[in-house]
C-alpha positions in Angstrom: -47.6 -43.5 64.4 -47.9 -40.8 66.9 -49.3 -37.4 66.1 -45.9 -35.8 66.1 -44.6 -38.5 63.7 -47.6 -37.8 61.4 -47.0 -34.1 61.5 -43.3 -34.8 60.7 -44.3 -37.0 57.8 -46.7 -34.5 56.4 -44.0 -31.8 56.7 -41.5 -33.9 54.9 -44.0 -34.7 52.1 -44.8 -31.0 51.8 -41.2 -30.1 51.6 -40.6 -32.8 49.0 -43.5 -31.5 46.9 -42.2 -27.9 47.3 -38.7 -29.0 46.2 -40.2 -30.8 43.1 -42.2 -27.7 42.3 -39.2 -25.5 42.8 -37.1 -27.7 40.5 -39.8 -27.8 37.9 -40.1 -24.0 38.1 -36.3 -23.5 37.8 -36.3 -25.9 34.7 -39.1 -23.9 33.0 -37.4 -20.6 33.8 -34.1 -21.9 32.5 -35.7 -23.2 29.3 -37.5 -19.9 28.8 -34.3 -17.9 29.6 -32.3 -19.9 27.1 -35.1 -19.4 24.5 -35.1 -15.7 25.3 -31.3 -15.5 25.1 -31.4 -17.3 21.7 -34.1 -14.9 20.5 -32.1 -11.9 21.6 -28.9 -13.2 20.0 -30.8 -13.8 16.7 -32.3 -10.3 16.9 -28.8 -8.8 17.5 -27.4 -10.7 14.5 -30.2 -9.5 12.3 -29.8 -5.9 13.5 -26.1 -6.2 12.8 -26.7 -7.5 9.3 -29.2 -4.8 8.6 -26.8 -2.1 9.8 -24.0 -3.6 7.7 -26.3 -3.6 4.7 -27.1 0.0 5.2 -23.4 0.9 5.4 -22.5 -1.1 2.3 -22.8 0.2 -1.3 -24.8 -2.4 -3.2 -22.7 -2.0 -6.4 -19.3 -2.4 -4.9 -19.8 -4.1 -1.5 -17.7 -1.3 0.1 -18.7 1.4 2.5 -21.2 4.0 1.3 -20.0 7.5 0.7 -21.4 8.9 4.0 -20.0 6.2 6.2 -16.7 6.4 4.4 -16.5 10.1 5.2 -17.5 9.6 8.8 -14.8 6.9 9.2 -12.2 9.2 7.6 -13.0 11.9 10.1 -12.6 9.4 12.9 -9.3 8.0 11.6 -7.9 11.5 11.1 -8.8 12.5 14.7 -7.4 9.2 16.1 -4.2 9.5 14.1 -3.6 13.1 15.3 -4.2 12.2 18.9 -1.9 9.1 18.8 0.6 11.0 16.6 0.4 8.2 14.0 0.6 8.5 10.3 -2.4 8.1 8.0 -2.6 7.6 4.3 -5.5 8.3 1.9 -5.8 7.0 -1.7 -8.6 8.1 -4.1 -9.1 6.6 -7.5 -11.4 7.2 -10.5 -12.0 4.7 -13.3 -10.8 6.2 -16.6 -13.4 6.5 -19.3 -16.3 5.4 -17.1 -18.8 7.8 -18.6 -17.9 6.5 -22.1 -18.2 2.9 -20.8 -21.7 3.6 -19.5 -22.8 5.4 -22.7 -21.4 2.8 -25.1 -21.7 -0.5 -23.3 -24.7 0.4 -21.0 -25.3 1.2 -17.4 -25.3 -2.5 -16.5 -21.7 -2.8 -17.8 -20.7 0.2 -15.7 -22.2 -1.4 -12.6 -20.3 -4.6 -13.4 -17.0 -2.6 -13.6 -17.7 -1.0 -10.2 -18.4 -4.4 -8.7 -15.3 -5.9 -10.2 -13.1 -3.2 -8.7 -14.8 -3.2 -5.4 -14.6 -6.9 -5.1 -10.9 -7.0 -6.1 -9.5 -4.3 -3.8 -9.6 -6.3 -0.6 -7.4 -9.0 -2.2 -4.4 -6.6 -2.0 -4.4 -6.9 1.8 -4.9 -10.6 1.7 -1.7 -10.9 -0.4 0.2 -8.4 1.7 -1.5 -7.7 5.0 -0.9 -4.3 6.7 -0.4 -3.7 10.5 -3.9 -2.3 10.6 -6.7 -3.1 8.1 -7.6 -0.5 5.5 -11.0 1.2 5.2 -12.4 0.8 1.7 -15.3 2.8 0.4 -17.1 4.2 -2.6 -16.7 7.9 -2.8 -19.5 8.3 -5.4 -19.9 7.7 -9.1 -16.8 5.8 -10.3 -14.7 7.1 -7.4 -13.2 4.8 -4.7 -11.5 5.8 -1.4 -9.0 3.9 0.7 -8.0 5.0 4.2 -4.7 3.6 5.4 -4.5 4.0 9.2 -1.0 3.9 10.6 0.6 4.1 7.1 3.2 6.8 6.3 4.4 8.2 3.0 6.4 5.2 1.7 3.7 2.6 2.5 0.9 4.8 1.1 2.8 5.4 -2.1 3.4 1.6 -2.4 -0.3 0.9 -1.8 -1.4 3.5 -4.4 0.9 1.8 -6.9 -0.6 -1.6 -6.1 -4.1 -0.3 -6.4 -3.3 1.3 -9.8 -1.7 -1.9 -11.1 -4.6 -4.0 -9.8 -7.2 -2.0 -11.7 -4.9 -2.0 -14.8 -5.0 -5.8 -14.6 -8.8 -6.0 -14.7 -11.0 -6.4 -17.7 -14.6 -6.9 -18.7 -14.4 -9.1 -21.8 -12.3 -7.1 -24.2 -12.7 -3.9 -22.2 -9.6 -3.2 -20.2 -10.0 -1.0 -17.1 -7.6 1.6 -15.8 -7.6 4.2 -13.1 -6.4 7.7 -12.2 -5.1 7.6 -8.6 -4.3 10.4 -6.1 -2.6 9.7 -2.8 -1.4 11.6 0.3 0.0 10.8 3.7 0.5 12.8 6.9 1.9 12.2 10.3 1.0 14.8 12.9 0.1 17.9 11.0 -3.2 19.3 12.1 -5.6 18.8 9.3 -9.3 18.4 9.2 -10.7 15.4 7.3 -12.3 17.5 4.6 -9.0 19.4 4.0 -7.1 16.1 3.6 -9.8 14.9 1.2 -9.6 18.1 -0.8 -5.8 17.8 -1.2 -6.1 14.2 -2.2 -8.7 15.1 -4.8 -6.2 17.7 -6.2 -3.7 14.9 -6.7 -6.4 12.8 -8.4 -7.3 15.6 -10.7 -3.7 16.1 -11.7 -3.5 12.4 -12.6 -6.6 12.8 -14.7 -5.4 16.0 -16.4 -2.1 14.3 -17.2 -3.9 11.6 -19.2 -5.1 9.2 -16.6 -3.9 5.6 -15.9 -1.3 6.9 -13.4 -0.6 7.7 -9.8 0.0 11.2 -8.4 1.3 11.5 -4.8 0.6 14.9 -3.3 3.3 16.2 -0.8 2.2 18.0 2.3 
């Protein structure tokens, strides 16, 4: 073998070794990259779960008060910009303070959980064009935002919610609710004003004996 042939052989062997080393390095980087990607995806999933847990009320499984109010402001603003209707329904459980006092705090928590867990079923049975936003307004109060729903649909949903609660019971204890509802299309209203008007409708339902729906006209 000539000197040139020996140099060529050494060069080819060096190139082969470099290619093998490069392939091995790429494999290691790919494996590490996949492991890193998997770790990042798992971290994102855990962060999402933690964020969801912070947003959810532990007793009802629905949005907490603050997140519900924030979402209401967002939906009101979006509805006005898009010139779309929006409905809002608020409900209070009748006799909840008495239930807590007589049957105990745990029984009251059970009632809240029963209502919170049952409300989503209404939209499984009869889906709407856009999903509702369900939240706990505080105490025994619940809120339902109905994006894209006008007067007729909001009134129908309020009746469904009232009938749903009326069908629930804890042993021999029947539940009932006072319900206030409102809908608007393009009128310029702030979220807190819309909420205040709906609470007026809810208060009327309570003053009139409870276990009924009052729809407030704008």
